C-alpha positions as CSV (number, residue, x, y, z in Angstrom):
1,X,-7.1,59.2,16.0
2,X,-4.1,57.6,14.4
3,X,-3.1,58.9,11.0
4,X,-3.1,55.5,9.3
5,X,-6.9,55.2,10.0
6,X,-9.0,54.3,6.9
7,X,-6.0,53.3,4.9
8,X,-5.9,49.8,3.1
9,X,-4.1,47.1,5.4
10,X,-1.0,45.6,3.5
11,X,-1.3,41.9,3.6
12,X,1.7,39.9,2.7
13,X,1.1,36.6,1.2
14,X,3.2,33.8,2.9
15,X,6.2,32.9,0.7
16,X,5.7,29.1,1.3
17,X,1.9,29.2,0.7
18,X,2.3,26.8,-2.3
19,X,4.4,24.4,-0.3
20,X,1.7,24.6,2.4
21,X,-1.1,24.0,0.1
22,X,0.7,20.9,-1.3
23,X,1.4,19.5,2.0
24,X,-2.2,20.0,3.1
25,X,-3.4,18.3,-0.1
26,X,-1.2,15.4,0.4
27,X,-2.2,14.8,3.9
28,X,-6.0,15.2,2.7
29,X,-5.6,12.8,-0.3
30,X,-3.8,10.3,1.7
31,X,-6.2,10.2,4.7
32,X,-9.6,10.5,2.7
33,X,-8.6,9.5,-0.9
34,X,-8.8,11.6,-4.1
35,X,-12.6,11.6,-4.6
36,X,-13.5,12.4,-0.9
37,X,-11.4,15.7,-0.8
38,X,-12.5,18.9,-2.1
39,X,-10.8,22.1,-2.8
40,X,-12.7,24.0,-0.3
41,X,-11.3,21.3,2.1
42,X,-7.7,22.1,1.2
43,X,-8.3,25.8,1.4
44,X,-9.6,25.2,4.9
45,X,-6.8,23.4,6.0
46,X,-4.2,26.0,4.7
47,X,-6.4,28.9,6.2
48,X,-7.2,30.4,2.7
49,X,-10.1,31.1,0.7
50,X,-11.2,28.9,-2.3
51,X,-10.4,31.7,-4.7
52,X,-6.9,32.2,-3.4
53,X,-6.2,28.1,-3.8
54,X,-7.4,28.4,-7.4
55,X,-4.7,31.4,-8.0
56,X,-2.1,28.4,-7.3
57,X,-3.9,25.6,-9.0
58,X,-6.6,25.4,-11.6
59,X,-8.5,22.4,-10.3
60,X,-8.3,19.4,-7.8
61,X,-6.4,17.2,-10.4
62,X,-3.7,19.5,-11.1
63,X,-3.0,19.7,-7.4
64,X,-3.1,16.0,-7.0
65,X,-0.5,15.5,-9.9
66,X,1.7,18.2,-8.5
67,X,1.5,16.7,-5.0
68,X,2.2,13.1,-6.2
69,X,5.3,14.2,-8.2
70,X,6.4,16.2,-5.3
71,X,6.7,13.4,-3.0
72,X,8.4,11.1,-5.4
73,X,10.9,13.8,-6.3
74,X,11.8,14.1,-2.5
75,X,12.9,10.3,-2.6
76,X,14.8,10.9,-5.7
77,X,16.6,14.0,-4.3
78,X,17.4,12.2,-1.1
79,X,19.3,9.3,-2.7
80,X,21.0,11.5,-5.3
81,X,24.3,11.5,-3.6
82,X,24.3,7.9,-2.6
83,X,23.7,7.2,-6.2
84,X,26.5,9.1,-7.6
85,X,29.2,7.5,-5.4
86,X,31.8,5.5,-7.4
87,X,31.6,1.6,-7.3
88,X,34.4,-0.7,-8.2
89,X,33.9,-3.6,-5.9
90,X,31.3,-5.6,-3.9
91,X,32.2,-3.7,-0.7
92,X,31.7,-0.6,-2.4
93,X,28.4,-1.7,-3.7
94,X,27.2,-3.0,-0.2
95,X,28.0,0.5,1.2
96,X,26.3,2.2,-1.5
97,X,23.1,0.1,-1.0
98,X,23.6,0.8,2.8
99,X,23.4,4.4,2.2
100,X,20.5,4.3,-0.3
101,X,18.5,2.4,2.4
102,X,19.2,5.1,5.1
103,X,18.2,7.9,2.7
104,X,15.0,6.2,1.6
105,X,13.9,5.1,5.2
106,X,14.6,8.4,6.7
107,X,12.7,10.3,3.9
108,X,9.9,7.7,3.8
109,X,9.4,8.1,7.6
110,X,9.3,11.8,7.1
111,X,6.5,11.2,4.6
112,X,4.6,8.6,6.5
113,X,1.4,10.2,6.8
114,X,1.2,11.3,3.4
115,X,2.9,8.4,1.2
116,X,-0.2,6.2,1.0
117,X,-1.4,8.3,-2.0
118,X,0.9,6.1,-4.2
119,X,-0.5,2.8,-3.1
120,X,-4.1,3.4,-3.8
121,X,-4.8,6.9,-5.2
122,X,-2.4,6.8,-8.2
123,X,-5.0,4.8,-10.1
124,X,-6.7,8.3,-10.5
125,X,-3.8,9.7,-12.4
126,X,-4.4,10.0,-16.3
127,X,-2.5,7.8,-18.4
128,X,0.3,10.0,-19.3
129,X,1.0,11.2,-15.8
130,X,0.7,7.8,-14.4
131,X,3.5,6.6,-17.0
132,X,5.5,9.6,-15.8
133,X,5.2,8.6,-12.1
134,X,6.1,5.1,-13.0
135,X,9.3,6.2,-14.6
136,X,10.3,8.4,-11.5
137,X,9.8,5.0,-9.3
138,X,11.7,3.1,-12.0
139,X,14.6,5.5,-11.4
140,X,14.7,5.2,-7.8
141,X,14.5,1.1,-8.2
142,X,17.2,1.3,-10.7
143,X,19.4,3.3,-8.1
144,X,19.2,0.0,-6.0
145,X,19.7,-2.4,-9.0
146,X,23.0,-0.8,-10.2
147,X,25.1,-1.5,-7.1
148,X,23.2,-4.7,-6.2
149,X,24.4,-6.0,-9.7
150,X,27.8,-5.9,-8.5
151,X,27.1,-6.9,-5.0
152,X,24.9,-10.0,-6.3
153,X,26.2,-10.9,-9.7
154,X,24.7,-14.3,-9.3
155,X,21.3,-13.2,-10.0
156,X,19.4,-12.6,-13.2
157,X,18.0,-9.3,-14.0
158,X,14.2,-10.2,-13.6
159,X,14.9,-11.6,-10.1
160,X,17.0,-8.5,-9.3
161,X,14.1,-6.1,-10.2
162,X,11.8,-8.0,-7.9
163,X,14.2,-7.9,-5.1
164,X,14.9,-4.4,-5.5
165,X,11.1,-3.7,-5.4
166,X,10.5,-5.7,-2.4
167,X,13.2,-4.0,-0.4
168,X,11.5,-0.8,-1.2
169,X,8.1,-2.2,-0.5
170,X,9.3,-3.0,2.9
171,X,10.3,0.6,3.5
172,X,7.0,1.9,2.1
173,X,5.0,-0.2,4.2
174,X,5.1,2.3,7.1
175,X,2.8,4.6,4.8
176,X,-0.1,2.0,5.3
177,X,-0.3,1.9,8.9
178,X,0.3,4.0,12.1
179,X,2.0,1.5,14.4
180,X,3.9,3.8,16.7
181,X,7.8,2.6,17.4
182,X,10.5,4.4,18.6
183,X,12.3,6.1,15.7
184,X,15.6,4.2,16.1
185,X,13.9,0.9,16.6
186,X,11.6,1.6,13.2
187,X,14.6,2.5,11.2
188,X,16.4,-0.6,12.4
189,X,13.5,-2.8,11.7
190,X,13.1,-1.5,8.2
191,X,16.7,-1.5,7.3
192,X,17.3,-5.3,8.6
193,X,14.2,-6.5,6.7
194,X,15.2,-4.5,3.7
195,X,18.6,-6.1,3.7
196,X,17.2,-9.6,4.2
197,X,15.4,-9.0,0.7
198,X,18.7,-7.6,-0.7
199,X,20.6,-10.9,0.4
200,X,17.9,-13.3,-0.2
201,X,18.5,-16.5,-2.5
202,X,15.5,-16.0,-4.9
203,X,15.7,-19.7,-5.8
204,X,15.0,-20.7,-2.2
205,X,11.2,-20.9,-2.2
206,X,8.9,-21.6,0.9
207,X,8.3,-25.5,1.3
208,X,4.7,-25.1,2.6
209,X,2.3,-26.5,0.1
210,X,-0.5,-24.5,-1.5
211,X,-3.5,-23.6,0.6
212,X,-6.1,-25.0,-1.6
213,X,-9.5,-23.8,-1.1
214,X,-8.7,-22.7,2.5
215,X,-9.7,-19.2,1.8
216,X,-12.4,-19.7,-0.8
217,X,-15.2,-21.0,1.0
218,X,-18.5,-18.7,1.0
219,X,-22.1,-18.9,0.7
220,X,-23.3,-19.3,-3.0
221,X,-26.9,-20.0,-2.4
222,X,-28.0,-16.3,-3.5
223,X,-26.5,-16.6,-6.9
224,X,-27.4,-13.2,-8.3
225,X,-26.4,-11.5,-5.2
226,X,-22.9,-13.1,-5.3
227,X,-22.9,-12.5,-9.0
228,X,-23.3,-8.6,-8.3
229,X,-20.6,-8.6,-5.5
230,X,-18.0,-10.4,-8.1
231,X,-18.8,-7.8,-10.6
232,X,-18.7,-4.9,-8.1
233,X,-15.2,-6.3,-6.9
234,X,-13.8,-6.1,-10.6
235,X,-15.3,-2.9,-11.5
236,X,-14.2,-1.2,-8.3
237,X,-10.7,-2.5,-8.7
238,X,-10.4,-1.3,-12.3
239,X,-11.9,2.0,-12.0
240,X,-12.2,3.0,-8.2
241,X,-15.4,3.0,-6.4
242,X,-16.3,6.6,-6.9
243,X,-16.2,5.9,-10.9
244,X,-18.7,2.9,-10.7
245,X,-22.5,3.5,-10.7
246,X,-25.4,1.2,-10.0
247,X,-26.3,1.4,-13.8
248,X,-22.8,0.0,-14.4
249,X,-23.3,-3.0,-12.2
250,X,-26.7,-3.6,-13.6
251,X,-25.5,-3.7,-17.1
252,X,-22.8,-6.2,-16.3
253,X,-25.2,-8.6,-14.7
254,X,-28.0,-8.0,-17.2
255,X,-30.3,-6.4,-14.7
256,X,-32.1,-3.1,-14.4
257,X,-31.0,-0.8,-11.7
258,X,-34.2,-1.5,-9.8
259,X,-33.3,-5.2,-10.1
260,X,-29.9,-4.2,-8.3
261,X,-31.9,-2.7,-5.7
262,X,-33.8,-5.9,-4.9
263,X,-30.6,-7.2,-3.5
264,X,-28.7,-4.3,-2.2
265,X,-29.9,-1.0,-0.8
266,X,-27.2,1.1,-2.6
267,X,-23.6,1.0,-3.8
268,X,-22.2,1.2,-0.4
269,X,-24.2,-2.1,0.7
270,X,-22.4,-3.8,-2.4
271,X,-18.7,-2.5,-1.2
272,X,-19.7,-3.6,2.3
273,X,-20.6,-7.1,1.3
274,X,-17.2,-7.4,-0.7
275,X,-15.1,-6.2,2.2
276,X,-17.0,-8.5,4.6
277,X,-16.2,-11.4,2.2
278,X,-12.4,-10.6,2.4
279,X,-12.4,-10.0,6.2
280,X,-14.1,-13.3,6.8
281,X,-12.0,-15.4,4.6
282,X,-9.0,-14.0,6.1
283,X,-10.3,-14.5,9.8
284,X,-11.1,-18.1,8.8
285,X,-7.9,-18.8,7.3
286,X,-5.9,-17.7,10.7
287,X,-8.3,-19.8,12.6
288,X,-7.8,-22.8,10.3
289,X,-4.1,-22.7,10.4
290,X,-4.0,-22.3,14.0
291,X,-6.1,-25.4,14.8
292,X,-3.9,-27.5,12.3
293,X,-0.5,-26.7,12.9
294,X,1.7,-28.3,15.6
295,X,4.0,-25.4,16.1
296,X,3.9,-21.4,16.0
297,X,6.6,-21.7,13.2
298,X,4.6,-24.2,11.1
299,X,1.5,-21.9,11.6
300,X,3.0,-18.7,10.6
301,X,4.8,-20.3,7.3
302,X,1.3,-21.9,6.4
303,X,-0.3,-18.5,6.9
304,X,2.4,-16.8,4.6
305,X,1.3,-19.4,2.0
306,X,-2.2,-19.1,2.6
307,X,-2.2,-15.2,2.2
308,X,-0.1,-15.4,-1.1
309,X,-2.5,-17.8,-2.4
310,X,-5.6,-16.1,-1.5
311,X,-4.1,-12.8,-2.8
312,X,-3.3,-14.6,-6.2
313,X,-6.9,-15.6,-6.6
314,X,-8.3,-12.3,-5.2
315,X,-6.4,-9.5,-6.4
316,X,-9.2,-7.3,-7.1
317,X,-10.9,-8.2,-3.8
318,X,-7.7,-7.4,-1.8
319,X,-7.3,-4.0,-3.6
320,X,-10.6,-2.7,-2.7
321,X,-10.4,-4.2,0.9
322,X,-7.6,-2.0,1.7
323,X,-8.4,1.0,-0.4
324,X,-12.2,1.7,-0.4
325,X,-13.1,1.4,3.3
326,X,-13.3,5.1,3.6
327,X,-16.4,4.9,1.3
328,X,-18.4,3.2,3.9
329,X,-20.5,4.4,6.6
330,X,-18.4,5.3,9.7
331,X,-19.8,2.6,11.7
332,X,-19.1,-0.1,9.2
333,X,-15.4,1.5,8.6
334,X,-15.0,1.0,12.3
335,X,-16.0,-2.6,12.5
336,X,-14.0,-3.8,9.5
337,X,-10.8,-1.7,10.6
338,X,-11.1,-3.4,14.0
339,X,-11.3,-6.8,11.9
340,X,-8.2,-5.9,10.2
341,X,-6.3,-4.8,13.3
342,X,-7.4,-8.2,15.0
343,X,-6.0,-10.1,11.5
344,X,-2.7,-8.3,12.0
345,X,-2.7,-9.0,15.7
346,X,-3.2,-12.8,14.9
347,X,0.0,-12.7,12.8
348,X,1.8,-10.5,15.4
349,X,1.0,-13.1,18.1
350,X,2.3,-15.9,15.8
351,X,5.6,-14.0,15.0
352,X,6.4,-13.4,18.6
353,X,6.1,-16.9,19.5
354,X,8.5,-17.7,16.6
355,X,10.7,-14.6,17.5
356,X,10.3,-13.8,21.2
357,X,13.0,-11.1,21.1
358,X,10.5,-8.8,19.2
359,X,7.9,-6.6,21.0
360,X,4.3,-6.4,19.7
361,X,4.8,-3.2,17.8
362,X,8.2,-4.3,16.4
363,X,6.3,-7.6,15.1
364,X,3.3,-5.8,13.8
365,X,5.6,-3.6,11.8
366,X,7.3,-6.5,10.0
367,X,3.8,-8.1,9.6
368,X,2.7,-5.0,7.7
369,X,6.0,-5.0,5.7
370,X,5.2,-8.7,4.7
371,X,1.8,-7.6,3.2
372,X,3.4,-4.8,1.5
373,X,5.6,-7.0,-0.4
374,X,2.7,-9.2,-1.4
375,X,0.6,-6.2,-2.5
376,X,3.5,-4.6,-4.5
377,X,4.8,-7.9,-6.2
378,X,1.5,-9.2,-7.6
379,X,0.9,-6.8,-10.5
380,X,4.3,-7.5,-11.8
381,X,4.0,-11.3,-11.9
382,X,3.4,-12.6,-15.5
383,X,2.6,-16.0,-13.8
384,X,0.9,-16.8,-10.7
385,X,1.6,-20.6,-10.7
386,X,2.4,-22.7,-7.6
387,X,6.2,-22.1,-7.9
388,X,5.6,-18.1,-8.1
389,X,3.5,-18.2,-5.1
390,X,6.1,-20.6,-3.0
391,X,8.9,-18.1,-4.0
392,X,6.6,-15.0,-3.1
393,X,5.9,-16.7,0.2
394,X,9.5,-17.2,0.9
395,X,9.9,-13.5,0.3
396,X,7.3,-12.8,3.2
397,X,9.3,-15.3,5.5
398,X,12.5,-13.6,4.9
399,X,10.9,-10.1,5.6
400,X,9.4,-11.5,9.1
401,X,12.8,-13.0,9.8
402,X,11.9,-16.5,10.1
């Protein structure tokens, strides 16, 4: 019998356990959303017990905050050397911008599966933490603005801010989809599109007129039902789906909770009605544009403008359509995600018709980048009038390379 029998086993805690916890949490939050993830889920992913997890983080929110700041800090650290380069000429500035893009693209691709936390889940940060995170991203954006100021001295500071943000949005777009492209091609696509934004003339807007009510047609026969959907869209966008109750909806439309249930069998049914509204309106837009345009180029430009106009009028709806599908039943998720993929495929086909040198996956990457620019620009626009819509549509055209 071994002389060591009966002695306690000496278990060594992995030195990188905290990092592994953060990585598992980031992946879970990005994949399933903040509310759908429990501490036990993260513990299981790491292969530890929940009590062991709580020794590192007191609660889920603390882990969420740590994860969010760790991700943005990687972007800050990756661009530190390029940001410290001396810049004296426009040539130096262009070289600095090029290096910054390389650093951000490489880091973002590495973080691709977890970077989606920022786009939708950041709203669950408390106010002070959200402001700190915003300051971190402002630092990243300003690292682009400083050399761009010398590279493009003809642009005013408000336009420069939007242009730098758009270039970063192009890169960040890869965290919102899973289109598989060879690494070299993906980096080149993102870099070329980002440079088209950094080089853009912000005074040149899309020449396509407003889309009018192209995307606004819907059945309004059931007035109270539509009122409930409208209210739910607003509240879900403001607070997040999981923070809104049936009672909240009832109060907003002057009904009792049982009155809400006469129209919908539960909160998921209200969310489904909202998502269906978005999916159908986008599908209708593509069909109308294809039928009424003479060339693929005309159709694609009209679709850019129609998408911007729709987003301006339905900011809250578009937010929940792309962020809350995870709260639906699996079969509803599959159906709506299939509709989203079909919508992207329509755009992709048009872009390939205009730019036949692009493969289908490469075109899809650019389409997602265009969507990303619209999504990220909208909250920053003080006005959403016709001139602003035309300019933003011009941004999307530039991203697509048309």
